[in-house]
Backbone as a ProteinNet text record, in pm:
[ID]
protein_1_A
[PRIMARY]
MLAHSHILIVEDDPVASATLAAYISKEGYKVSMAPNGESMRDLFAKGDVDLILLDINLPDEDGFSLLREIRRQSEVGVIMVTGKSEDVDRIVALELGADDYVTKPFNTRELFARAKNLLRRTLSARLVKKDEPVKRFAGWTLSIPRRTLTSPAGEDVRLTRFEFELLATLSNNPGRVLSRDSLIDHVSGRDRDSSDRTIDVLIGRLRRKIEVTPTAPRLIVTVQGVGYVLAV
[TERTIARY]
11049.6	11167.5	11134	11050.3	11017.7	10948.1	10859.1	10778.2	10860.5	10984.8	11072.2	11158	11135	11216.1	11180.5	11279.5	11264.1	11260.1	11149.3	11132	11135.8	11219.5	11234	11167.1	11069.2	10998.5	11057	11113.2	11170.8	11077.7	10991.6	10884.1	10851.2	10845.3	10820.8	10672.4	10585.5	10441.5	10397.3	10364	10332.8	10211.4	10110.7	9990.3	10022.1	10091.5	10127.3	10217.6	10314.2	10407	10334.4	10247.4	10175.1	10079.7	10014	9920.4	9992.8	10105.3	10183.2	10240.9	10290.6	10347.6	10243	10121	10013.6	9981.6	9978.6	9948.6	10056.8	10184	10294.4	10301.9	10280	10284.6	10176.9	10060.6	9950.6	9986	10080.7	10125.6	10233.8	10269.6	10364.5	10508.9	10533.9	10670	10705.1	10833.3	10880.2	10894.7	10842.8	10846.4	10899.7	10988.5	11035.3	11007.7	10989.4	10961.5	11063.9	11109.2	11204.2	11153.6	11134.8	11082.7	11189.4	11316.4	11424.9	11551.6	11654.7	11778.5	11849.2	11848.2	11916	11853.8	11721.7	11653.3	11679.9	11684.3	11713.6	11849.7	11950	12084.5	12086.5	12018.4	12017.1	11956.4	11845.8	11779.9	11859.3	11915.4	11990.3	12119.1	12176.2	12302.3	12288.2	12166.4	12146.1	12173.8	12174.5	12221.9	12122.4	11994.4	11899.2	11793.6	11815.9	11719.5	11739.7	11629.3	11635.8	11587.7	11507.3	11452.7	11418.4	11447.3	11416.2	11319.8	11210	11118.3	11151.7	11213.2	11277.2	11211.3	11162.5	11106.7	11221.3	11197.4	11300.3	11294.7	11174.5	11159.8	11149.9	11259.3	11263.5	11303.7	11271	11293.9	11440.7	11528.7	11667.7	11762	11733.7	11816.1	11736.5	11774.7	11693.7	11728.7	11633.2	11650.2	11763.4	11797	11907.4	12039.8	12063.4	12187.8	12190.8	12074.6	12068.8	12093.8	12040.8	12063.9	12212.4	12280	12424.8	12496.2	12458.2	12520.9	12495.7	12373.8	12339.3	12423.7	12433.9	12505.3	12656.2	12709.9	12852.6	12882.8	12780.9	12805.5	12722.9	12622.2	12534.2	12465.5	12425.1	12345.3	12203.4	12158.9	12022.7	11923.5	11809.4	11709	11653.7	11639.4	11586.5	11481.8	11362.1	11257.9	11231.2	11248.7	11217.3	11065.2	11006.4	10861.9	10843.3	10797.5	10803.6	10694.8	10670	10575.7	10637.9	10768.5	10837.6	10816.8	10748	10714.7	10793.6	10880.8	10956.4	11054.9	11074.6	11167.6	11307	11350.5	11487.5	11509	11407.9	11422.1	11431	11349	11354.4	11491.7	11543.5	11673	11785.3	11782.8	11884.8	11880.2	11760.4	11747.4	11807	11778.3	11831.9	11983.3	12032.3	12176.8	12248.8	12182.2	12242.6	12230.9	12156.2	12150.4	12017.2	11909.9	11778.4	11735.1	11660.1	11613	11478.1	11400.9	11270.9	11230.6	11125.8	11082.8	10931.3	10864.6	10718.9	10674.8	10579.8	10534	10402.8	10387.2	10264.7	10163.1	10033.6	9976.6	9993.7	10018.6	10041.9	9936.7	9923.7	9837.5	9918.6	9872.9	9948.9	9975	9876.8	9893.5	10001.6	10004.7	10106.4	10246.5	10257.9	10387.5	10435.3	10344.7	10381.6	10425.6	10357.4	10395.7	10535.3	10565.9	10700.5	10805.1	10770	10862.5	10889.2	10784.5	10802.2	10888.9	10865.3	10945.4	11092.8	11118.9	11257.2	11319.7	11246.5	11297.2	11328.6	11241.9	11264.2	11394.5	11421.7	11545.4	11668.5	11660.5	11778.5	11809.1	11705.1	11728	11774.4	11722.9	11768.1	11914.7	11956.2	12095.8	12189.6	12146.2	12229.8	12249.6	12155.1	12159.9	12225.6	12274.5	12339	12459.4	12468.6	12578	12710	12817.2	12949.2	12999.2	12938.8	12987.8	12917.4	12834.7	12771.1	12873.3	12842.7	12945	13003	13121.8	13190.8	13200.9	13158.8	13160.9	13287.8	13350.6	13472.3	13457.3	13496.5	13488.7	13589.1	13669.4	13767.9	13855.8	13890.8	13976.1	13900.7	13771.4	13689	13635.3	13615	13560.7	13439.6	13324.8	13200.7	13164.3	13173.5	13139.9	12992.2	12914.2	12771	12742.5	12803.6	12773.1	12818.4	12931.8	12984.5	12933.6	12870.7	12817.6	12927.3	13041.3	13154.8	13204.4	13267.5	13327.4	13473.8	13561.8	13706.1	13760.2	13837.1	13890.4	14006.4	14048.5	14165.2	14290.8	14295.9	14411.6	14399.2	14289.3	14270	14204.6	14150.6	14086	13937	13885.2	13741.9	13668	13562.3	13479.5	13340.7	13299.5	13170.9	13055.5	12953.7	12833.6	12713	12616.2	12489.8	12416.4	12308	12234.8	12181.6	12123.9	12071.5	12183.3	12296.3	12409.6	12457.2	12465.1	12509.6	12412.7	12283.4	12184.2	12183.7	12203.1	12207.9	12330.6	12446.6	12568.9	12563.2	12505	12490.5	12401.6	12293	12203.5	12274	12348.2	12422.8	12529.2	12599.8	12707.1	12654.3	12529.3	12466.5	12421.1	12422.5	12378.6	12481	12608	12711.2	12682.1	12695.6	12672.9	12527.1	12436.9	12293.3	12236.2	12165.7	12105.7	11981.5	11977.7	11864.7	11792.3	11661.7	11582.5	11577	11542.9	11528.3	11421	11307.1	11199.8	11246.8	11322.1	11372.8	11468.2	11553.1	11649.2	11578.3	11476	11400.9	11334.9	11278.5	11214.7	11314.7	11435.2	11537.4	11590.9	11607.7	11672.9	11579.5	11459.7	11373.7	11237.3	11185.4	11053.7	10943.9	10974.2	10874.5	10801.2	10688.5	10610.6	10690.1	10665.4	10733.5	10648.6	10685.2	10614.9	10714.9	10664	10749.9	10860	10847.2	10947.2	11048.2	11038.9	11126.1	11271.7	11359.1	11500.8	11590	11529.6	11604.9	11725.4	11703.7	11811.8	11918.8	11877.5	11977.1	12066.9	12007.2	12085	12183.5	12137.1	12224.2	12334.5	12301.2	12403.4	12512.2	12470.8	12568.4	12660.6	12602.8	12684.3	12781.5	12735.6	12824.2	12937.4	12905.5	13009.5	13117.7	13077.4	13177.5	13267.7	13222.1	13300.1	13386	13340.9	13414.6	13472.4	13428.3	13478.9	13604.6	13698.4	13818.1	13776.9	13688.1	13632.9	13481.6	13420.5	13275	13193	13242.8	13167.2	13179.8	13272.4	13288.5	13298.2	13190.8	13193.5	13224.3	13302.5	13334.2	13286.5	13246.9	13198	13044.9	12984.2	12837.6	12796.7	12750.7	12725.8	12576.2	12543.2	12404.4	12368.5	12254.3	12200.1	12077.7	12091.8	11990.1	11852.4	11754.7	11618.3	11586.2	11686.1	11662.8	11697	11825.9	11867.4	12017.4	12068.5	12212.5	12264	12396.1	12460	12598.2	12636.2	12772.6	12856.3	12938.1	13014	13146.9	13151.6	13274.6	13303
9315.5	9285.4	9290.3	9391.5	9406.1	9283.3	9223.6	9112.1	8989.1	8985.6	8872.2	8899.8	9013.8	9052	8967.3	8955.6	8876.6	8970.7	8971.1	9057	8971.9	9012	8940.6	9020.8	8960.2	9024.2	8973.2	9062.8	9026.3	9081.3	8993.9	9033.3	8914.9	8940.1	8829.4	8802.5	8891.8	8869.3	8782.4	8655.6	8564.8	8607.1	8666.5	8709.3	8827.4	8926.7	9044	9005.3	8918.3	8873.3	8797.8	8705.3	8624.7	8709.3	8806.3	8893.8	8977	9035.5	9116.7	9030.6	8912.2	8822	8779.8	8754.4	8712.9	8823.9	8947.5	9061.2	9077	9070.3	9088.6	8972.2	8851.3	8732.9	8740.3	8793.4	8802.6	8894	8985.9	9076.2	9013.8	8888.7	8816.9	8819.1	8870.1	8878.2	8752.9	8721.7	8615.1	8672.1	8603.4	8653.8	8546.5	8588.5	8500.7	8570.2	8491.3	8547.3	8497.8	8589.9	8555.8	8615	8532.3	8583.2	8643	8627.7	8677.6	8700	8751.2	8782.1	8661.2	8551.9	8431.2	8381.5	8378.4	8335.6	8431.9	8560.9	8660.4	8634.9	8607.9	8583.6	8462.4	8356.3	8235.1	8261.9	8336.6	8364.9	8465.5	8566.5	8669.7	8613.1	8512.6	8453.1	8383	8351.9	8285.4	8378.4	8508.8	8604.2	8654.4	8624.2	8668.6	8764.9	8819.2	8912.4	9051	9113.1	9246.1	9356.2	9322.3	9422.5	9356.6	9427.8	9376.7	9472.2	9417.6	9491.9	9450	9538.8	9502.3	9568.2	9486.2	9537	9572.2	9663.9	9700.6	9609	9582.9	9500.6	9352.6	9281.4	9138.9	9063.6	8935.7	8862.2	8841.2	8827.8	8795.5	8915.2	9010.8	9131.2	9238.3	9364.6	9471.3	9495.1	9555.7	9579.4	9673.8	9766	9857.5	9781.4	9685	9608.2	9524.2	9472.1	9395.5	9485.8	9608.6	9703.3	9735.4	9757.7	9781	9665.3	9543.3	9424.2	9414.8	9443.3	9439.1	9538.9	9659.9	9764.7	9740.9	9659.6	9626.2	9537.3	9471.6	9376.9	9400.1	9487.6	9500	9635.8	9677.1	9796.7	9759.9	9639.6	9596.3	9696.7	9714.2	9806.1	9761.8	9855.9	9824.4	9928	9881.4	9967.2	9920.7	10009	9976.8	9983.9	9878.8	9873.3	9847.4	9946.8	9936.8	10017.5	9981.9	10056.1	10179	10196.2	10311.5	10433.3	10533	10649.8	10775.2	10766.3	10883.5	10927.9	11061.1	11115.4	11058.3	11038.1	10991.4	10853.4	10766.1	10632.8	10641.3	10728.2	10746.9	10798.3	10895.8	10954.8	10852.1	10775.1	10671.6	10571	10529.5	10432.8	10486.9	10612.4	10672.2	10688.6	10725.2	10739.8	10606.3	10498.4	10365.7	10309.5	10378.5	10335.2	10282.6	10296.5	10254.5	10344.6	10288.5	10365	10431.4	10378.4	10434.6	10385.5	10447.1	10417.5	10427.7	10318	10313.2	10268.8	10341.9	10308	10229.6	10143.9	10066.2	10148.3	10132	10048.5	10117.8	10042.3	10100.8	10051.6	10126.4	10086.5	9992.8	9869.7	9769.4	9813.8	9875.7	9921.3	10028.5	10120.4	10224.5	10165.3	10071.8	10008.3	9936.9	9867.5	9796.4	9895.5	10010.5	10112.5	10165.7	10188	10232.9	10127.3	10001.4	9891.7	9886.4	9901.4	9898.5	10014.9	10132.9	10249.1	10228.1	10173.9	10148.1	10041.4	9936.5	9831.7	9888.1	9975.3	10033.8	10111.2	10186.7	10264.7	10175.6	10077.5	9993.9	9902.9	9847.9	9759.4	9838.1	9959.7	10042.6	10078.7	10101.7	10137	10025	9900.5	9788.3	9782.1	9843.3	9836.8	9958.4	10049.6	10169.5	10130.3	10186.7	10151.5	10208.4	10140.4	10179.2	10308.9	10351.8	10473.7	10598.8	10585.3	10703.3	10786.2	10913.5	11007.6	10980.3	11034.1	11036.5	11182.7	11212.4	11350.2	11374.3	11489.4	11524.8	11664.2	11678.6	11808.5	11811.8	11918.4	11939.5	11816.7	11747	11628.9	11499.9	11508.3	11390.7	11335.4	11203.7	11138.7	11055.5	11091.2	11017.2	10943.2	10811.1	10728.6	10693.5	10746	10718.5	10572	10514.6	10374.1	10276.3	10305.1	10213.7	10247.9	10364.9	10411.2	10413.7	10470	10477.4	10621.3	10651.2	10782.4	10761.7	10833.3	10821.7	10956.6	10955.5	11078.9	11131.8	11256.6	11311	11227.1	11152.8	11067.6	10929.9	10907.2	10779	10672.2	10711	10614.1	10604	10483.2	10462.2	10504.2	10579.9	10625.9	10565.4	10487	10419.2	10514.9	10506.3	10586	10493.5	10530.8	10458.4	10498.4	10428.9	10458.8	10601.9	10644.7	10780.2	10882.5	10858.1	10949.9	10961.6	10847.5	10849.9	10929.4	10902.9	10971.4	11121.6	11159.7	11301.5	11367.8	11305	11362.5	11364.5	11260.9	11257.5	11372	11397.9	11507.6	11641.5	11662.2	11787.7	11802.8	11693	11700.3	11715.6	11676.2	11697.4	11841.7	11916.9	12057.2	12146.4	12141.3	12218.8	12369	12434.1	12577.5	12618.6	12522.2	12551.5	12520.7	12615.2	12593.8	12506.7	12395.8	12303.7	12306.5	12319.5	12324.2	12187.3	12183.7	12056.6	11970.4	12033.4	11956.4	11893.9	11971.4	11919.7	11803.3	11815.5	11709.2	11583.6	11599.8	11483.5	11413.1	11491	11431.2	11351	11403.5	11334.5	11211.4	11224.5	11118.2	11004.4	11035.6	10927.4	10921.5	11035.4	11038	11000.9	11007.3	10964.2	11083.3	11056.1	11161.3	11220.7	11347.2	11408.9	11524.2	11577.9	11694.1	11804.1	11915.3	12032.6	12011.8	11911	11887.4	11780.6	11730.5	11621.9	11669.2	11599.7	11638.7	11544.6	11464.7	11364.5	11424.2	11529.3	11587.6	11647.6	11714.8	11773.7	11666.1	11552.6	11442.2	11389.2	11369.5	11315.5	11413.9	11542.6	11644.5	11639.2	11626.5	11617	11497.3	11384.4	11263.8	11281.2	11341.7	11364.8	11460.6	11563.6	11659.3	11592.5	11501.8	11432.6	11344.3	11309	11220.1	11295.6	11415.4	11480.3	11617.9	11677.9	11810.4	11800.1	11889.5	11896.3	11933.5	12031.2	12072.8	12068.3	11959.4	11943.8	12056.5	12115.9	12223	12356.6	12363.2	12483.3	12438.9	12385.6	12324.3	12424	12377	12460.1	12396.7	12269.1	12201.2	12200.8	12142.3	12141.9	12256.5	12364.3	12489	12508.1	12552.5	12583.6	12723.3	12733.8	12863.7	12884.8	12969.6	12985.2	13014	12937.4	12956.1	12897.6	12841	12783.6	12635.8	12604.8	12464.5	12450.6	12372.6	12343.9	12354.7	12377.8	12387.4	12322.7	12253.3	12202.6	12313.8	12377.3	12493.9	12452.8	12434.2	12392.2	12484.9
9099.7	9181.9	9330.3	9370	9510.8	9567.2	9486.5	9536	9569	9523.8	9554.4	9678	9741.8	9856.4	9978.7	10067.7	10189.3	10309.3	10382.5	10499.3	10625.6	10719.3	10846.2	10957.1	11022.7	11134	11265.8	11345.1	11474.8	11582.7	11636.3	11727.5	11817.4	11950.1	12042.4	12067.6	12020.9	12033.1	11915.6	11938.4	11827.8	11746.9	11812.4	11741	11649	11703.4	11623.9	11507.8	11535.1	11431.8	11321	11358.7	11260.3	11177.4	11242.3	11171.3	11066.1	11105.3	11012	10900.6	10935.9	10836	10733.5	10779.6	10689.1	10589.8	10638.5	10550.5	10443.7	10486.1	10392.3	10293.3	10343	10256	10148.5	10186.4	10092	9974	9999	9893.9	9806.4	9835.3	9751.2	9797.8	9917.3	9968.1	10049	10053.9	10140.6	10281	10380.7	10517.3	10612.2	10702.7	10810.1	10942.5	11048.6	11180.8	11282.1	11366.5	11472.3	11603.3	11706.9	11834.5	11925.8	11888.6	11973.3	11891.5	11959.1	11890	11832.2	11904.9	11856.7	11727.4	11722.3	11600.1	11485.8	11517.4	11414.8	11351.7	11435	11383.7	11290.6	11329.8	11247.6	11110.7	11108.3	10981	10898.4	10964.4	10893	10833.1	10900.4	10854.5	10719.5	10680	10550.9	10433.3	10460.3	10360.5	10258.5	10273.7	10170.9	10224.8	10343.7	10402.6	10342.6	10296.7	10235	10327.7	10427.5	10518.3	10651.3	10761.6	10895.5	10964.7	11015.5	11100.8	11243.7	11318.6	11444.8	11565.2	11657.4	11782.6	11877.6	11969.9	12067.1	12188.7	12238.9	12359.1	12321.9	12341.5	12311.9	12438.9	12448.8	12574.3	12610.3	12510.8	12542.2	12536	12449.6	12439.8	12367.8	12388.4	12331.2	12184.6	12113	11970.7	11937.8	12029.3	12003.4	11990	12078.8	12071.1	11943.2	11903.7	11779.4	11659.3	11664.1	11555.3	11542.6	11656.8	11652.2	11584.4	11620.6	11563.8	11413.4	11372.6	11230.1	11152.8	11206.2	11133.2	11127.7	11214.8	11207	11087.5	11033.8	10925.7	10800.9	10807	10691.2	10687.2	10566.7	10546.7	10507.2	10543.7	10515.7	10574.1	10507.3	10557.1	10691.1	10786	10918.7	10958.3	10989.5	11044.7	11187.6	11283.7	11421.7	11439	11493.1	11516.2	11665.2	11739.2	11884.4	11954.2	12077.6	12159.3	12222.5	12210.8	12268.7	12178.9	12229.3	12147.5	12185	12284.5	12327.8	12219.9	12210.7	12111.2	12127.2	12252.1	12274.2	12213.5	12219.6	12161.3	12009.6	11949.6	11804.5	11761.8	11835.6	11800.7	11815.1	11924.6	11944.8	11830.7	11791.1	11682.1	11553.5	11521.1	11399	11407.6	11526.2	11543	11526.2	11563.5	11551.2	11410.7	11324.6	11185.2	11136.7	11217.2	11169.9	11054.5	10961.5	10846.6	10872	10964.5	10996.1	11134.8	11189.2	11326.1	11330.2	11362.2	11365.7	11504.4	11563.2	11697.3	11693.3	11793.6	11809	11890.1	11864.4	11758.2	11622.9	11518.8	11387.7	11288.6	11181.3	11071.1	10982.3	10967.8	10892.8	10749.7	10690.1	10551.5	10542.3	10641.9	10641.2	10661.7	10756.3	10779.3	10653.4	10586.6	10464.5	10356.3	10347.6	10249.9	10279.3	10407.5	10445.5	10409.1	10434.1	10402.4	10252.7	10172.3	10026.7	9979	10035.2	9996.2	10030.3	10148.7	10188.3	10099.8	10071	9981.8	9843.7	9796.7	9664.4	9661.3	9768.4	9772	9784.6	9873.7	9897.9	9780	9718.8	9604.6	9483.3	9466.6	9355.2	9371.1	9495.9	9520.9	9477.4	9489.4	9449.5	9298.7	9226	9079.9	9016.4	9100.9	9047.8	8962	8844.3	8752.7	8802.7	8772	8821.2	8760.4	8646.8	8583.2	8634.3	8738.9	8794	8870.7	8895.7	8940.7	9078.6	9094.7	9223.4	9264.6	9385.2	9433.9	9514	9490.4	9563.4	9622.1	9749.7	9816.1	9929.3	9933.6	10040.6	10064.7	9958.3	9970.6	9996.2	10025.8	10050.1	9919	9913.2	9793.7	9832	9774.9	9799.4	9671.4	9677	9561.4	9567.6	9474	9471.9	9440.2	9335.1	9305.7	9412.9	9475.7	9578.1	9717.3	9730.3	9859	9965.9	9928.8	10020.7	10031.5	10145	10168.4	10205.2	10135.4	10159.6	10205.6	10313.9	10370.9	10286.8	10308.4	10237.3	10259.1	10370.8	10399.4	10335	10263.6	10196.8	10282.7	10396	10484.8	10454.9	10463.1	10444.5	10571.2	10553.8	10665.6	10649	10746.9	10737.1	10759.6	10672.4	10685.9	10695.3	10778.2	10776.1	10648.9	10617.7	10495.2	10496.5	10608.1	10615.8	10603.4	10667.6	10658.8	10514.9	10445.7	10306.5	10220	10234.8	10152	10178.9	10303.5	10337.3	10275.3	10289.8	10233.5	10080.8	10021.3	9875.4	9828.1	9901.6	9865.1	9874.5	9982.4	9998.1	9890.3	9859.6	9760.5	9618.8	9596.5	9465.7	9447.7	9558.8	9555.8	9626	9584.6	9654.3	9648	9763.4	9768.2	9772.6	9766.7	9768.3	9906.5	9964.2	10095.3	10079.6	10156.6	10151.7	10286.1	10281.6	10404.8	10470.1	10598.4	10669.1	10604	10567.5	10504.6	10373.9	10295.9	10169.2	10191.8	10291.5	10320.9	10370.7	10454.5	10501.4	10383.9	10289.8	10172.5	10090.9	10073.5	9995.1	10068	10198.8	10274.3	10308.1	10353.6	10402.2	10338.4	10293.8	10235.8	10333.4	10464.9	10562.2	10621	10682.8	10746.8	10862.4	10889.1	11002.7	11053.7	11168.7	11221.4	11249.4	11299.7	11316.6	11419.5	11504.4	11608.4	11568.7	11446.1	11401.6	11396.9	11470.4	11475.2	11395	11308.3	11232.9	11162	11083.7	11004.7	11094.7	11202.5	11293.8	11354.5	11390.5	11446.9	11343.8	11220.6	11115.3	11078.9	11074	11046	11152.6	11278.7	11387	11370.8	11331	11311.7	11195.3	11086.1	10971.2	11008.1	11081.2	11120.7	11204	11291.5	11373.6	11288.1	11170.8	11084.3	10982.7	10939.3	10830.6	10864.7	10974.1	11007.9	11094.3	11071.8	11156.6	11298.2	11308.5	11437.7	11427.1	11470.6	11454.3	11516.4	11625.7	11691.1	11617.2	11522.5	11440.4	11294.6	11240.2	11106	10995.1	10897.6	10782.4	10651.3	10657.9	10537.9	10533.8	10637.1	10643.8	10734.9	10673.6	10745.7	10769.6	10889.5	10923.6	10875.4	10807.4	10769.6	10858.4	10957.9	11061.1	11000.9	11047.9	11004.7	10868.9	10803.1	10668.9	10663.4	10683.5	10673.7	10672.1	10577.6	10572.7	10429.8	10420.8	10289.8	10297.1	10190.4	10179.2	10118.9	10200.1	10158.8	10098	9967.4	9899.9	9783.4
[MASK]
++++++++++++++++++++++++++++++++++++++++++++++++++++++++++++++++++++++++++++++++++++++++++++++++++++++++++++++++++++++++++++++++++++++++++++++++++++++++++++++++++++++++++++++++++++++++++++++++++++++++++++++++++++++++++++++++++++++++

């Protein structure tokens, strides 16, 4: 199933784009290339893109604005591929809904492995059977098969893919303290270091969406020196 996936490379460097496209194509995947935001929109509008490799520095508009636009209409997998290595750029990308962040220069084989892992997760999610469980806590309803969150008032609350996976992991382990490393493994499965703030950023975003008072959380509770727990 993975080999039939369509990967869209959004990169204004023609050599880098062509080199990456050739590597991915050789593995049997369908690949399209877009040098700017306008081209990306035209290709994405066709509706068959499964994963986007998105550069931040583009000639007509930056990748962050394109990521915002993508997330307003789709949960397609997005990996930011960029020369920006600062922590703040990585955090902003994740807050906007990116699934992963790879800095240049990168190992093509590693990037392709990350892309395959993300495709495997996103495509598997589409095949989840409708009879799989629905999680309920404090009046909230998290539908695993539909990947939706409904508030106690019956309102739909939009979650990014990482936010959904994090909340699903916590709700699958109610009352159990989960470490940051464990949560990162469940949510992204990507490499990280001791300074990685991915989970803290996502926890903050979830609290702003589901807590009555995000600064004094009662649902997603911090256990100092260990991690987080869904206290229900």
